[in-house]
C-alpha positions in Angstrom: -82.8 -22.8 68.1 -80.0 -25.2 67.3 -77.1 -26.0 69.6 -73.6 -26.7 68.4 -71.8 -29.9 69.4 -68.2 -29.9 70.6 -67.1 -31.0 67.1 -68.7 -28.0 65.5 -67.3 -25.4 67.8 -63.9 -23.9 66.8 -61.9 -21.8 69.2 -59.4 -19.3 67.8 -56.9 -17.4 69.8 -56.4 -13.7 69.0 -53.4 -11.7 69.9 -53.6 -7.9 69.8 -50.1 -6.8 69.3 -50.4 -3.0 69.7 -46.6 -2.5 69.5 -46.5 -3.8 65.9 -50.0 -2.7 65.1 -51.1 -6.2 64.3 -54.0 -8.5 65.3 -52.9 -12.1 64.8 -55.2 -15.2 64.9 -54.0 -18.7 65.9 -55.8 -22.0 65.8 -53.7 -23.5 68.6 -52.8 -21.9 71.9 -49.4 -23.5 71.8 -48.6 -21.7 68.5 -49.6 -18.4 70.0 -47.4 -19.0 73.1 -44.5 -19.9 70.8 -45.0 -16.7 68.8 -44.9 -14.6 72.0 -41.8 -16.4 73.3 -40.0 -15.8 69.9 -40.9 -12.1 69.9 -38.4 -9.7 71.2 -37.4 -6.1 71.1 -34.0 -5.8 69.4 -31.7 -2.8 69.4 -31.0 -0.2 72.1 -32.9 2.6 70.3 -36.0 0.4 69.8 -35.9 -0.9 73.3 -35.5 2.6 74.8 -38.4 3.9 72.7 -40.6 1.0 73.8 -39.8 1.5 77.5 -40.4 5.3 77.2 -43.8 4.6 75.8 -44.9 1.7 77.9 -42.9 1.7 81.2 -40.9 4.9 81.6 -40.5 4.4 85.4 -39.2 0.8 84.7 -41.2 -0.4 87.7 -43.1 -3.1 85.8 -40.1 -4.2 83.8 -37.9 -4.4 86.8 -40.6 -6.3 88.7 -40.8 -8.8 85.8 -37.0 -9.2 85.8 -37.0 -9.8 89.5 -39.8 -12.4 89.2 -37.7 -14.2 86.5 -34.7 -14.3 88.7 -32.6 -11.9 86.6 -29.5 -10.4 88.2 -29.1 -6.6 88.2 -25.8 -6.8 86.3 -27.4 -8.8 83.4 -30.3 -6.3 82.8 -30.3 -4.1 79.8 -32.8 -2.1 77.9 -33.5 -4.9 75.4 -34.2 -7.5 78.1 -36.4 -5.2 80.1 -38.3 -4.1 77.0 -38.8 -7.7 75.9 -40.0 -8.9 79.3 -42.5 -6.1 79.4 -43.5 -6.8 75.7 -44.1 -10.5 76.5 -46.3 -9.6 79.5 -48.3 -7.1 77.4 -48.8 -9.8 74.7 -49.9 -12.4 77.2 -52.4 -9.9 78.6 -53.8 -9.2 75.1 -54.8 -12.9 74.3 -58.5 -13.4 73.8 -60.5 -16.4 72.6 -63.0 -16.3 69.8 -65.5 -19.1 69.5 -66.9 -19.8 66.0 
């Protein structure tokens, strides 16, 4: 049985984006995090549909907004949906060792 050295082991980061029905693979964790931070839910209709499917009580989204220090008067469906979406994406990260 052979063992792999550190130089032979390659770690890939996989993102399971169920909202867009995509599985994305990244070589660098920083690239994956940048991708998540650049992702957003745009448009009232899309945001409302996302929230209805993923957080219809808004309890998770409102909790995330509170944790981020958002003020109640600045909250909208797009912001709440995007915060929830980012959390979902972060939770879907997995590592694949090749």
